[in-house]
Steps between C-alpha positions, in 0.01 A plus 500: 500500500479422124368765264296386198345678202186421304471695174141585403599650166557861397689649798305334782670263744417336831799501733496266798774571753458272798164572661421812296335519155556810286352579159720707270233674290155339487388455138382140502186482280561473125302559183420189294800391293762665719789314660504435874404232753177340368192613688682721751279768659580768752187424699626144556816613683445378856819606679699822473667721759622788282473626142770717341367694200759634257263741324131560445444384140228234484742218413673549834236620748176332392431214738663663802161622621358147510810338649522768769132484596497120504822449697549820701837557332670837536566675169818700443479735202499853368247758614310440175495125567361569847237739360381237251481222757324718758236577234466123448416451867833384643508613867730794570681304771631263230631774271861617537581791263869545414703702253852359545748511784292294742586171670210291626527195724256238375584230755764420758743384228383680184507869410463700179684809378319734258669702223369732224522367144368586154261345248610380159465758223156419362536784251821360347562222250672172589549147367411224747577228244864604474637598842836586339339755267642847562217751555590867449315830515166575672670736744378834640143422387251762620271398788183546295640295212595225744150496650337493157709199397421319825126564473501384138671174598257434786192586293613259229489203735122493504477460121612138490215286634190500717686298763775758514254790517328329793834434670603864463166620639522268801857598578445875462515641853542862401876510542681821403798365310766295674463695825874521555701180450664328796749218533567288806770300675364224721750409772474138615732286715618330178580816307367810326243485218459801269167548317419751225200448272592727207835584334580849626717649774670804646866417450619670819253300708569172323873531567429509874296177515649159573329163454579132449211405269304737280165488321525721190230586248590480133203654314520844342762762421717546810497832682816654646453814708182593314627452145478210255807280533742513208603145419356151532278332757779255577745782568253661739416180690863393530592846630232475770617156609858628517405806704299294749772235532254223416603136511169390344238683294141385441319660207135603476253696286619316187217247468186550289319637807228667291476236231572596137506871586844456657671197342757321710835679504827338400605372841746258342683796351517666843630183664764470229597864546566446869698183435715700258533834683466418871590133558547555877122553531257209450205605275171312536147477372313303765182298429164623623416418863800269542610578857845601376765527772611862475842460660551126449852411390639853503867522584602724785680823426430666168470875469500765233678427175686742279299731277175599664235731364524701178523873531175695519361625171620849407 
């Protein structure tokens, strides 16, 4: 059984593990001028057995309703994700609400473990062009101030172009925030694949997870235990890879997935940071829809390296 990945841009992947096809997130359609596989559409996806949704923002959930209704795929996601998709007409029998702590068998040889995670700090400043830039401050921000900053950022997206306004209208499914972020470990006969679609975690939970290959999102100010991370993006990502014991890491959410609104992040700087700070882990940006062999060429053994996660913010 060989496991392969097709990246659809942003944080959406198609994982094929033997006879089963799993989508990790489901945001396939793109606004004009955005990066991604040319012409890809969610309503053209013909085969899917399961969809794992990391959180219920439009750039992660939109498309799941069409894939699920077209293919009969089961959808694993938060209770908010399930509410949205039920309202979009996905049959209840296909909807599997989870909150973390569950293990679901998807086929005879493939299962998925679900863990709680956190969204990046939308309210906090960051520098995606310099992943070694040390971000400080933005801690203990009041809930209402956080929400105001988030709503301001989202409202500003529609000001750029008619195409973008139309895209935002089409993808608006009435989601209430991120709905509670989840991360997943897919267990296959070849190894364990970790997937998280935004840079945030509960440090105590992250320390208990083990995987061989990880998919990590790079966009936004990282979130550690509910507070803005103090330090650089590279420090955060390297610490996650260390804690998980990853032998290979595949990056996502760094492309220009919404066109000029979110310019492409400095993935070369992230790759260089891993080569410098964690040479035992292979860092990769994979091409779109390339059928990449997830576990191909990985040496046996491995395990956690020294260091691990930074301490929680005080």
